[in-house]
mmCIF file as Biopython writes it, N, C-alpha, C and O atoms, coordinates in Angstrom:
data_model
#
loop_
_atom_site.group_PDB
_atom_site.id
_atom_site.type_symbol
_atom_site.label_atom_id
_atom_site.label_alt_id
_atom_site.label_comp_id
_atom_site.label_asym_id
_atom_site.label_entity_id
_atom_site.label_seq_id
_atom_site.pdbx_PDB_ins_code
_atom_site.Cartn_x
_atom_site.Cartn_y
_atom_site.Cartn_z
_atom_site.occupancy
_atom_site.B_iso_or_equiv
_atom_site.auth_seq_id
_atom_site.auth_asym_id
_atom_site.pdbx_PDB_model_num
ATOM 1   N N  . UNK A ? 1  ? 69.565 12.997  28.992 1.0 0.0 1  A 1 
ATOM 2   C CA . UNK A ? 1  ? 70.291 11.911  28.372 1.0 0.0 1  A 1 
ATOM 3   C C  . UNK A ? 1  ? 69.503 11.455  27.147 1.0 0.0 1  A 1 
ATOM 4   O O  . UNK A ? 1  ? 68.298 11.217  27.232 1.0 0.0 1  A 1 
ATOM 5   N N  . UNK A ? 2  ? 70.171 11.338  26.029 1.0 0.0 2  A 1 
ATOM 6   C CA . UNK A ? 2  ? 69.488 10.858  24.834 1.0 0.0 2  A 1 
ATOM 7   C C  . UNK A ? 2  ? 69.633 9.337   24.734 1.0 0.0 2  A 1 
ATOM 8   O O  . UNK A ? 2  ? 70.357 8.714   25.511 1.0 0.0 2  A 1 
ATOM 9   N N  . UNK A ? 3  ? 68.935 8.762   23.769 1.0 0.0 3  A 1 
ATOM 10  C CA . UNK A ? 3  ? 68.892 7.309   23.632 1.0 0.0 3  A 1 
ATOM 11  C C  . UNK A ? 3  ? 70.272 6.723   23.335 1.0 0.0 3  A 1 
ATOM 12  O O  . UNK A ? 3  ? 70.617 5.658   23.847 1.0 0.0 3  A 1 
ATOM 13  N N  . UNK A ? 4  ? 71.057 7.410   22.517 1.0 0.0 4  A 1 
ATOM 14  C CA . UNK A ? 4  ? 72.387 6.909   22.166 1.0 0.0 4  A 1 
ATOM 15  C C  . UNK A ? 4  ? 73.268 6.781   23.414 1.0 0.0 4  A 1 
ATOM 16  O O  . UNK A ? 4  ? 73.949 5.771   23.591 1.0 0.0 4  A 1 
ATOM 17  N N  . UNK A ? 5  ? 73.254 7.806   24.280 1.0 0.0 5  A 1 
ATOM 18  C CA . UNK A ? 5  ? 74.033 7.756   25.522 1.0 0.0 5  A 1 
ATOM 19  C C  . UNK A ? 5  ? 73.530 6.644   26.439 1.0 0.0 5  A 1 
ATOM 20  O O  . UNK A ? 5  ? 74.329 5.945   27.062 1.0 0.0 5  A 1 
ATOM 21  N N  . UNK A ? 6  ? 72.222 6.478   26.526 1.0 0.0 6  A 1 
ATOM 22  C CA . UNK A ? 6  ? 71.648 5.437   27.379 1.0 0.0 6  A 1 
ATOM 23  C C  . UNK A ? 6  ? 72.083 4.048   26.904 1.0 0.0 6  A 1 
ATOM 24  O O  . UNK A ? 6  ? 72.428 3.187   27.713 1.0 0.0 6  A 1 
ATOM 25  N N  . UNK A ? 7  ? 72.062 3.843   25.587 1.0 0.0 7  A 1 
ATOM 26  C CA . UNK A ? 7  ? 72.466 2.545   25.047 1.0 0.0 7  A 1 
ATOM 27  C C  . UNK A ? 7  ? 73.943 2.287   25.322 1.0 0.0 7  A 1 
ATOM 28  O O  . UNK A ? 7  ? 74.326 1.162   25.646 1.0 0.0 7  A 1 
ATOM 29  N N  . UNK A ? 8  ? 74.781 3.327   25.194 1.0 0.0 8  A 1 
ATOM 30  C CA . UNK A ? 8  ? 76.202 3.159   25.469 1.0 0.0 8  A 1 
ATOM 31  C C  . UNK A ? 8  ? 76.448 2.775   26.927 1.0 0.0 8  A 1 
ATOM 32  O O  . UNK A ? 8  ? 77.316 1.951   27.211 1.0 0.0 8  A 1 
ATOM 33  N N  . UNK A ? 9  ? 75.690 3.368   27.855 1.0 0.0 9  A 1 
ATOM 34  C CA . UNK A ? 9  ? 75.869 3.069   29.283 1.0 0.0 9  A 1 
ATOM 35  C C  . UNK A ? 9  ? 75.279 1.730   29.681 1.0 0.0 9  A 1 
ATOM 36  O O  . UNK A ? 9  ? 75.825 1.047   30.548 1.0 0.0 9  A 1 
ATOM 37  N N  . UNK A ? 10 ? 74.163 1.340   29.058 1.0 0.0 10 A 1 
ATOM 38  C CA . UNK A ? 10 ? 73.421 0.163   29.508 1.0 0.0 10 A 1 
ATOM 39  C C  . UNK A ? 10 ? 73.334 -0.947  28.473 1.0 0.0 10 A 1 
ATOM 40  O O  . UNK A ? 10 ? 72.563 -1.891  28.648 1.0 0.0 10 A 1 
ATOM 41  N N  . UNK A ? 11 ? 74.098 -0.857  27.413 1.0 0.0 11 A 1 
ATOM 42  C CA . UNK A ? 11 ? 74.002 -1.819  26.318 1.0 0.0 11 A 1 
ATOM 43  C C  . UNK A ? 11 ? 74.339 -3.250  26.697 1.0 0.0 11 A 1 
ATOM 44  O O  . UNK A ? 11 ? 73.848 -4.180  26.057 1.0 0.0 11 A 1 
ATOM 45  N N  . UNK A ? 12 ? 75.150 -3.453  27.702 1.0 0.0 12 A 1 
ATOM 46  C CA . UNK A ? 12 ? 75.586 -4.799  28.088 1.0 0.0 12 A 1 
ATOM 47  C C  . UNK A ? 12 ? 74.713 -5.410  29.180 1.0 0.0 12 A 1 
ATOM 48  O O  . UNK A ? 12 ? 74.969 -6.536  29.607 1.0 0.0 12 A 1 
ATOM 49  N N  . UNK A ? 13 ? 73.697 -4.699  29.637 1.0 0.0 13 A 1 
ATOM 50  C CA . UNK A ? 13 ? 72.833 -5.229  30.703 1.0 0.0 13 A 1 
ATOM 51  C C  . UNK A ? 13 ? 71.952 -6.353  30.183 1.0 0.0 13 A 1 
ATOM 52  O O  . UNK A ? 13 ? 71.561 -6.366  29.015 1.0 0.0 13 A 1 
ATOM 53  N N  . UNK A ? 14 ? 71.649 -7.283  31.055 1.0 0.0 14 A 1 
ATOM 54  C CA . UNK A ? 14 ? 70.798 -8.411  30.699 1.0 0.0 14 A 1 
ATOM 55  C C  . UNK A ? 14 ? 69.331 -8.026  30.891 1.0 0.0 14 A 1 
ATOM 56  O O  . UNK A ? 14 ? 68.970 -7.393  31.883 1.0 0.0 14 A 1 
ATOM 57  N N  . UNK A ? 15 ? 68.497 -8.412  29.935 1.0 0.0 15 A 1 
ATOM 58  C CA . UNK A ? 15 ? 67.066 -8.146  30.039 1.0 0.0 15 A 1 
ATOM 59  C C  . UNK A ? 15 ? 66.452 -9.247  30.895 1.0 0.0 15 A 1 
ATOM 60  O O  . UNK A ? 15 ? 66.554 -10.431 30.573 1.0 0.0 15 A 1 
ATOM 61  N N  . UNK A ? 16 ? 65.813 -8.840  31.988 1.0 0.0 16 A 1 
ATOM 62  C CA . UNK A ? 16 ? 65.246 -9.809  32.921 1.0 0.0 16 A 1 
ATOM 63  C C  . UNK A ? 16 ? 63.765 -10.036 32.641 1.0 0.0 16 A 1 
ATOM 64  O O  . UNK A ? 16 ? 63.294 -11.174 32.660 1.0 0.0 16 A 1 
ATOM 65  N N  . UNK A ? 17 ? 63.037 -8.967  32.385 1.0 0.0 17 A 1 
ATOM 66  C CA . UNK A ? 17 ? 61.589 -9.068  32.208 1.0 0.0 17 A 1 
ATOM 67  C C  . UNK A ? 17 ? 61.228 -8.710  30.760 1.0 0.0 17 A 1 
ATOM 68  O O  . UNK A ? 17 ? 61.030 -7.540  30.433 1.0 0.0 17 A 1 
ATOM 69  N N  . UNK A ? 18 ? 61.147 -9.713  29.915 1.0 0.0 18 A 1 
ATOM 70  C CA . UNK A ? 18 ? 60.863 -9.507  28.491 1.0 0.0 18 A 1 
ATOM 71  C C  . UNK A ? 18 ? 59.474 -8.902  28.300 1.0 0.0 18 A 1 
ATOM 72  O O  . UNK A ? 18 ? 59.292 -8.037  27.443 1.0 0.0 18 A 1 
ATOM 73  N N  . UNK A ? 19 ? 58.491 -9.347  29.087 1.0 0.0 19 A 1 
ATOM 74  C CA . UNK A ? 19 ? 57.126 -8.824  28.946 1.0 0.0 19 A 1 
ATOM 75  C C  . UNK A ? 19 ? 57.071 -7.328  29.240 1.0 0.0 19 A 1 
ATOM 76  O O  . UNK A ? 19 ? 56.381 -6.585  28.542 1.0 0.0 19 A 1 
ATOM 77  N N  . UNK A ? 20 ? 57.791 -6.880  30.269 1.0 0.0 20 A 1 
ATOM 78  C CA . UNK A ? 20 ? 57.814 -5.454  30.601 1.0 0.0 20 A 1 
ATOM 79  C C  . UNK A ? 20 ? 58.485 -4.656  29.485 1.0 0.0 20 A 1 
ATOM 80  O O  . UNK A ? 20 ? 58.045 -3.554  29.159 1.0 0.0 20 A 1 
ATOM 81  N N  . UNK A ? 21 ? 59.541 -5.204  28.904 1.0 0.0 21 A 1 
ATOM 82  C CA . UNK A ? 21 ? 60.226 -4.541  27.795 1.0 0.0 21 A 1 
ATOM 83  C C  . UNK A ? 21 ? 59.300 -4.418  26.590 1.0 0.0 21 A 1 
ATOM 84  O O  . UNK A ? 21 ? 59.223 -3.357  25.971 1.0 0.0 21 A 1 
ATOM 85  N N  . UNK A ? 22 ? 58.599 -5.497  26.255 1.0 0.0 22 A 1 
ATOM 86  C CA . UNK A ? 22 ? 57.678 -5.459  25.117 1.0 0.0 22 A 1 
ATOM 87  C C  . UNK A ? 22 ? 56.556 -4.462  25.351 1.0 0.0 22 A 1 
ATOM 88  O O  . UNK A ? 22 ? 56.123 -3.789  24.415 1.0 0.0 22 A 1 
ATOM 89  N N  . UNK A ? 23 ? 56.075 -4.356  26.594 1.0 0.0 23 A 1 
ATOM 90  C CA . UNK A ? 23 ? 55.019 -3.405  26.916 1.0 0.0 23 A 1 
ATOM 91  C C  . UNK A ? 23 ? 55.508 -1.967  26.730 1.0 0.0 23 A 1 
ATOM 92  O O  . UNK A ? 23 ? 54.763 -1.115  26.246 1.0 0.0 23 A 1 
ATOM 93  N N  . UNK A ? 24 ? 56.750 -1.699  27.110 1.0 0.0 24 A 1 
ATOM 94  C CA . UNK A ? 24 ? 57.331 -0.364  26.948 1.0 0.0 24 A 1 
ATOM 95  C C  . UNK A ? 24 ? 57.539 -0.010  25.485 1.0 0.0 24 A 1 
ATOM 96  O O  . UNK A ? 24 ? 57.394 1.149   25.096 1.0 0.0 24 A 1 
ATOM 97  N N  . UNK A ? 25 ? 57.877 -0.999  24.676 1.0 0.0 25 A 1 
ATOM 98  C CA . UNK A ? 25 ? 58.166 -0.751  23.268 1.0 0.0 25 A 1 
ATOM 99  C C  . UNK A ? 25 ? 56.915 -0.726  22.390 1.0 0.0 25 A 1 
ATOM 100 O O  . UNK A ? 25 ? 56.970 -0.247  21.257 1.0 0.0 25 A 1 
ATOM 101 N N  . UNK A ? 26 ? 55.801 -1.230  22.891 1.0 0.0 26 A 1 
ATOM 102 C CA . UNK A ? 26 ? 54.569 -1.269  22.106 1.0 0.0 26 A 1 
ATOM 103 C C  . UNK A ? 26 ? 54.041 0.148   21.882 1.0 0.0 26 A 1 
ATOM 104 O O  . UNK A ? 26 ? 54.032 0.972   22.796 1.0 0.0 26 A 1 
ATOM 105 N N  . UNK A ? 27 ? 53.608 0.413   20.666 1.0 0.0 27 A 1 
ATOM 106 C CA . UNK A ? 27 ? 53.039 1.720   20.357 1.0 0.0 27 A 1 
ATOM 107 C C  . UNK A ? 27 ? 51.662 1.820   21.017 1.0 0.0 27 A 1 
ATOM 108 O O  . UNK A ? 27 ? 50.864 0.888   20.922 1.0 0.0 27 A 1 
ATOM 109 N N  . UNK A ? 28 ? 51.375 2.942   21.684 1.0 0.0 28 A 1 
ATOM 110 C CA . UNK A ? 28 ? 50.067 3.080   22.317 1.0 0.0 28 A 1 
ATOM 111 C C  . UNK A ? 28 ? 48.966 3.240   21.271 1.0 0.0 28 A 1 
ATOM 112 O O  . UNK A ? 28 ? 49.176 3.829   20.211 1.0 0.0 28 A 1 
ATOM 113 N N  . UNK A ? 29 ? 47.803 2.707   21.588 1.0 0.0 29 A 1 
ATOM 114 C CA . UNK A ? 29 ? 46.656 2.827   20.694 1.0 0.0 29 A 1 
ATOM 115 C C  . UNK A ? 29 ? 46.138 4.264   20.779 1.0 0.0 29 A 1 
ATOM 116 O O  . UNK A ? 29 ? 45.877 4.759   21.875 1.0 0.0 29 A 1 
ATOM 117 N N  . UNK A ? 30 ? 45.989 4.933   19.644 1.0 0.0 30 A 1 
ATOM 118 C CA . UNK A ? 30 ? 45.478 6.313   19.697 1.0 0.0 30 A 1 
ATOM 119 C C  . UNK A ? 30 ? 44.016 6.350   20.131 1.0 0.0 30 A 1 
ATOM 120 O O  . UNK A ? 30 ? 43.240 5.442   19.831 1.0 0.0 30 A 1 
ATOM 121 N N  . UNK A ? 31 ? 43.655 7.417   20.844 1.0 0.0 31 A 1 
ATOM 122 C CA . UNK A ? 31 ? 42.268 7.576   21.271 1.0 0.0 31 A 1 
ATOM 123 C C  . UNK A ? 31 ? 41.387 7.941   20.089 1.0 0.0 31 A 1 
ATOM 124 O O  . UNK A ? 31 ? 41.811 8.671   19.193 1.0 0.0 31 A 1 
ATOM 125 N N  . UNK A ? 32 ? 40.187 7.442   20.086 1.0 0.0 32 A 1 
ATOM 126 C CA . UNK A ? 32 ? 39.197 7.825   19.083 1.0 0.0 32 A 1 
ATOM 127 C C  . UNK A ? 32 ? 38.061 8.553   19.796 1.0 0.0 32 A 1 
ATOM 128 O O  . UNK A ? 32 ? 38.066 8.663   21.022 1.0 0.0 32 A 1 
ATOM 129 N N  . UNK A ? 33 ? 37.106 9.041   19.048 1.0 0.0 33 A 1 
ATOM 130 C CA . UNK A ? 33 ? 35.981 9.738   19.670 1.0 0.0 33 A 1 
ATOM 131 C C  . UNK A ? 33 ? 35.164 8.808   20.555 1.0 0.0 33 A 1 
ATOM 132 O O  . UNK A ? 33 ? 34.440 9.264   21.440 1.0 0.0 33 A 1 
ATOM 133 N N  . UNK A ? 34 ? 35.277 7.513   20.319 1.0 0.0 34 A 1 
ATOM 134 C CA . UNK A ? 34 ? 34.515 6.548   21.106 1.0 0.0 34 A 1 
ATOM 135 C C  . UNK A ? 34 ? 35.178 6.259   22.460 1.0 0.0 34 A 1 
ATOM 136 O O  . UNK A ? 34 ? 34.559 5.643   23.327 1.0 0.0 34 A 1 
ATOM 137 N N  . UNK A ? 35 ? 36.422 6.697   22.646 1.0 0.0 35 A 1 
ATOM 138 C CA . UNK A ? 35 ? 37.147 6.479   23.891 1.0 0.0 35 A 1 
ATOM 139 C C  . UNK A ? 35 ? 37.024 7.653   24.862 1.0 0.0 35 A 1 
ATOM 140 O O  . UNK A ? 35 ? 37.480 7.556   26.001 1.0 0.0 35 A 1 
ATOM 141 N N  . UNK A ? 36 ? 36.418 8.753   24.434 1.0 0.0 36 A 1 
ATOM 142 C CA . UNK A ? 36 ? 36.335 9.949   25.273 1.0 0.0 36 A 1 
ATOM 143 C C  . UNK A ? 36 ? 35.341 9.722   26.404 1.0 0.0 36 A 1 
ATOM 144 O O  . UNK A ? 36 ? 34.229 9.243   26.181 1.0 0.0 36 A 1 
ATOM 145 N N  . UNK A ? 37 ? 35.746 10.064  27.602 1.0 0.0 37 A 1 
ATOM 146 C CA . UNK A ? 37 ? 34.891 9.954   28.789 1.0 0.0 37 A 1 
ATOM 147 C C  . UNK A ? 37 ? 34.586 11.344  29.331 1.0 0.0 37 A 1 
ATOM 148 O O  . UNK A ? 37 ? 35.259 12.313  28.976 1.0 0.0 37 A 1 
ATOM 149 N N  . UNK A ? 38 ? 33.586 11.444  30.179 1.0 0.0 38 A 1 
ATOM 150 C CA . UNK A ? 38 ? 33.202 12.719  30.771 1.0 0.0 38 A 1 
ATOM 151 C C  . UNK A ? 38 ? 34.398 13.316  31.523 1.0 0.0 38 A 1 
ATOM 152 O O  . UNK A ? 38 ? 35.020 12.647  32.349 1.0 0.0 38 A 1 
ATOM 153 N N  . UNK A ? 39 ? 34.711 14.581  31.226 1.0 0.0 39 A 1 
ATOM 154 C CA . UNK A ? 39 ? 35.813 15.277  31.866 1.0 0.0 39 A 1 
ATOM 155 C C  . UNK A ? 39 ? 37.107 15.267  31.077 1.0 0.0 39 A 1 
ATOM 156 O O  . UNK A ? 39 ? 38.040 15.996  31.415 1.0 0.0 39 A 1 
ATOM 157 N N  . UNK A ? 40 ? 37.185 14.445  30.019 1.0 0.0 40 A 1 
ATOM 158 C CA . UNK A ? 40 ? 38.396 14.406  29.193 1.0 0.0 40 A 1 
ATOM 159 C C  . UNK A ? 40 ? 38.515 15.685  28.367 1.0 0.0 40 A 1 
ATOM 160 O O  . UNK A ? 40 ? 37.508 16.199  27.878 1.0 0.0 40 A 1 
ATOM 161 N N  . UNK A ? 41 ? 39.736 16.205  28.204 1.0 0.0 41 A 1 
ATOM 162 C CA . UNK A ? 41 ? 39.920 17.371  27.348 1.0 0.0 41 A 1 
ATOM 163 C C  . UNK A ? 41 ? 39.892 16.965  25.872 1.0 0.0 41 A 1 
ATOM 164 O O  . UNK A ? 41 ? 40.298 15.860  25.512 1.0 0.0 41 A 1 
ATOM 165 N N  . UNK A ? 42 ? 39.409 17.872  25.031 1.0 0.0 42 A 1 
ATOM 166 C CA . UNK A ? 42 ? 39.477 17.672  23.589 1.0 0.0 42 A 1 
ATOM 167 C C  . UNK A ? 42 ? 39.665 19.026  22.922 1.0 0.0 42 A 1 
ATOM 168 O O  . UNK A ? 42 ? 39.456 20.067  23.545 1.0 0.0 42 A 1 
ATOM 169 N N  . UNK A ? 43 ? 40.061 19.009  21.656 1.0 0.0 43 A 1 
ATOM 170 C CA . UNK A ? 43 ? 40.376 20.236  20.937 1.0 0.0 43 A 1 
ATOM 171 C C  . UNK A ? 43 ? 39.488 20.366  19.713 1.0 0.0 43 A 1 
ATOM 172 O O  . UNK A ? 43 ? 39.128 19.372  19.082 1.0 0.0 43 A 1 
ATOM 173 N N  . UNK A ? 44 ? 39.138 21.605  19.385 1.0 0.0 44 A 1 
ATOM 174 C CA . UNK A ? 44 ? 38.311 21.913  18.229 1.0 0.0 44 A 1 
ATOM 175 C C  . UNK A ? 44 ? 39.129 22.785  17.288 1.0 0.0 44 A 1 
ATOM 176 O O  . UNK A ? 44 ? 39.703 23.789  17.710 1.0 0.0 44 A 1 
ATOM 177 N N  . UNK A ? 45 ? 39.185 22.408  16.020 1.0 0.0 45 A 1 
ATOM 178 C CA . UNK A ? 45 ? 39.859 23.197  14.998 1.0 0.0 45 A 1 
ATOM 179 C C  . UNK A ? 45 ? 38.786 23.794  14.101 1.0 0.0 45 A 1 
ATOM 180 O O  . UNK A ? 45 ? 38.031 23.066  13.457 1.0 0.0 45 A 1 
ATOM 181 N N  . UNK A ? 46 ? 38.720 25.124  14.062 1.0 0.0 46 A 1 
ATOM 182 C CA . UNK A ? 46 ? 37.702 25.791  13.254 1.0 0.0 46 A 1 
ATOM 183 C C  . UNK A ? 46 ? 38.193 25.987  11.827 1.0 0.0 46 A 1 
ATOM 184 O O  . UNK A ? 46 ? 39.375 25.806  11.537 1.0 0.0 46 A 1 
ATOM 185 N N  . UNK A ? 47 ? 37.280 26.357  10.943 1.0 0.0 47 A 1 
ATOM 186 C CA . UNK A ? 47 ? 37.631 26.549  9.538  1.0 0.0 47 A 1 
ATOM 187 C C  . UNK A ? 47 ? 38.622 27.690  9.332  1.0 0.0 47 A 1 
ATOM 188 O O  . UNK A ? 47 ? 39.384 27.673  8.365  1.0 0.0 47 A 1 
ATOM 189 N N  . UNK A ? 48 ? 38.624 28.681  10.224 1.0 0.0 48 A 1 
ATOM 190 C CA . UNK A ? 48 ? 39.562 29.798  10.072 1.0 0.0 48 A 1 
ATOM 191 C C  . UNK A ? 48 ? 40.904 29.526  10.766 1.0 0.0 48 A 1 
ATOM 192 O O  . UNK A ? 48 ? 41.749 30.419  10.835 1.0 0.0 48 A 1 
ATOM 193 N N  . UNK A ? 49 ? 41.110 28.320  11.275 1.0 0.0 49 A 1 
ATOM 194 C CA . UNK A ? 49 ? 42.397 27.935  11.842 1.0 0.0 49 A 1 
ATOM 195 C C  . UNK A ? 49 ? 42.519 28.113  13.348 1.0 0.0 49 A 1 
ATOM 196 O O  . UNK A ? 49 ? 43.572 27.821  13.914 1.0 0.0 49 A 1 
ATOM 197 N N  . UNK A ? 50 ? 41.482 28.578  14.001 1.0 0.0 50 A 1 
ATOM 198 C CA . UNK A ? 50 ? 41.530 28.747  15.455 1.0 0.0 50 A 1 
ATOM 199 C C  . UNK A ? 50 ? 41.405 27.376  16.135 1.0 0.0 50 A 1 
ATOM 200 O O  . UNK A ? 50 ? 40.693 26.493  15.655 1.0 0.0 50 A 1 
ATOM 201 N N  . UNK A ? 51 ? 42.105 27.219  17.252 1.0 0.0 51 A 1 
ATOM 202 C CA . UNK A ? 51 ? 42.065 25.977  18.019 1.0 0.0 51 A 1 
ATOM 203 C C  . UNK A ? 51 ? 41.522 26.290  19.406 1.0 0.0 51 A 1 
ATOM 204 O O  . UNK A ? 51 ? 42.005 27.201  20.078 1.0 0.0 51 A 1 
ATOM 205 N N  . UNK A ? 52 ? 40.522 25.535  19.829 1.0 0.0 52 A 1 
ATOM 206 C CA . UNK A ? 52 ? 39.917 25.717  21.139 1.0 0.0 52 A 1 
ATOM 207 C C  . UNK A ? 52 ? 40.010 24.416  21.922 1.0 0.0 52 A 1 
ATOM 208 O O  . UNK A ? 52 ? 39.824 23.330  21.372 1.0 0.0 52 A 1 
ATOM 209 N N  . UNK A ? 53 ? 40.301 24.541  23.223 1.0 0.0 53 A 1 
ATOM 210 C CA . UNK A ? 53 ? 40.327 23.381  24.116 1.0 0.0 53 A 1 
ATOM 211 C C  . UNK A ? 53 ? 39.035 23.405  24.925 1.0 0.0 53 A 1 
ATOM 212 O O  . UNK A ? 53 ? 38.613 24.457  25.405 1.0 0.0 53 A 1 
ATOM 213 N N  . UNK A ? 54 ? 38.415 22.247  25.070 1.0 0.0 54 A 1 
ATOM 214 C CA . UNK A ? 54 ? 37.181 22.144  25.839 1.0 0.0 54 A 1 
ATOM 215 C C  . UNK A ? 54 ? 37.213 20.837  26.631 1.0 0.0 54 A 1 
ATOM 216 O O  . UNK A ? 54 ? 38.146 20.044  26.504 1.0 0.0 54 A 1 
ATOM 217 N N  . UNK A ? 55 ? 36.204 20.628  27.431 1.0 0.0 55 A 1 
ATOM 218 C CA . UNK A ? 55 ? 36.104 19.421  28.249 1.0 0.0 55 A 1 
ATOM 219 C C  . UNK A ? 55 ? 34.823 18.687  27.871 1.0 0.0 55 A 1 
ATOM 220 O O  . UNK A ? 55 ? 33.757 19.292  27.767 1.0 0.0 55 A 1 
ATOM 221 N N  . UNK A ? 56 ? 34.940 17.374  27.667 1.0 0.0 56 A 1 
ATOM 222 C CA . UNK A ? 56 ? 33.800 16.555  27.284 1.0 0.0 56 A 1 
ATOM 223 C C  . UNK A ? 56 ? 32.805 16.495  28.436 1.0 0.0 56 A 1 
ATOM 224 O O  . UNK A ? 56 ? 33.184 16.201  29.570 1.0 0.0 56 A 1 
ATOM 225 N N  . UNK A ? 57 ? 31.549 16.769  28.157 1.0 0.0 57 A 1 
ATOM 226 C CA . UNK A ? 57 ? 30.561 16.817  29.225 1.0 0.0 57 A 1 
ATOM 227 C C  . UNK A ? 57 ? 29.426 15.815  29.075 1.0 0.0 57 A 1 
ATOM 228 O O  . UNK A ? 57 ? 28.658 15.617  30.016 1.0 0.0 57 A 1 
ATOM 229 N N  . UNK A ? 58 ? 29.301 15.174  27.907 1.0 0.0 58 A 1 
ATOM 230 C CA . UNK A ? 58 ? 28.239 14.199  27.717 1.0 0.0 58 A 1 
ATOM 231 C C  . UNK A ? 58 ? 28.536 12.943  28.514 1.0 0.0 58 A 1 
ATOM 232 O O  . UNK A ? 58 ? 29.695 12.566  28.690 1.0 0.0 58 A 1 
ATOM 233 N N  . UNK A ? 59 ? 27.504 12.311  28.987 1.0 0.0 59 A 1 
ATOM 234 C CA . UNK A ? 59 ? 27.681 11.065  29.738 1.0 0.0 59 A 1 
ATOM 235 C C  . UNK A ? 59 ? 28.064 9.950   28.782 1.0 0.0 59 A 1 
ATOM 236 O O  . UNK A ? 59 ? 27.427 9.755   27.747 1.0 0.0 59 A 1 
ATOM 237 N N  . UNK A ? 60 ? 29.090 9.237   29.132 1.0 0.0 60 A 1 
ATOM 238 C CA . UNK A ? 60 ? 29.493 8.097   28.306 1.0 0.0 60 A 1 
ATOM 239 C C  . UNK A ? 60 ? 30.124 7.024   29.160 1.0 0.0 60 A 1 
ATOM 240 O O  . UNK A ? 60 ? 30.528 5.982   28.643 1.0 0.0 60 A 1 
#
């Protein structure tokens, strides 16, 4: 179901929990290098265009 169909089906519904709606609509904060924890996946882009996936292993 796309957004247009969902709005057509549910457009007349009353919003009960405004805080929950605002939380859903808020853009998530992107992760930075300072947010990476041990075990998190990350990607490396080399100069020749190769992409490698690895796992963060430093203690943080």
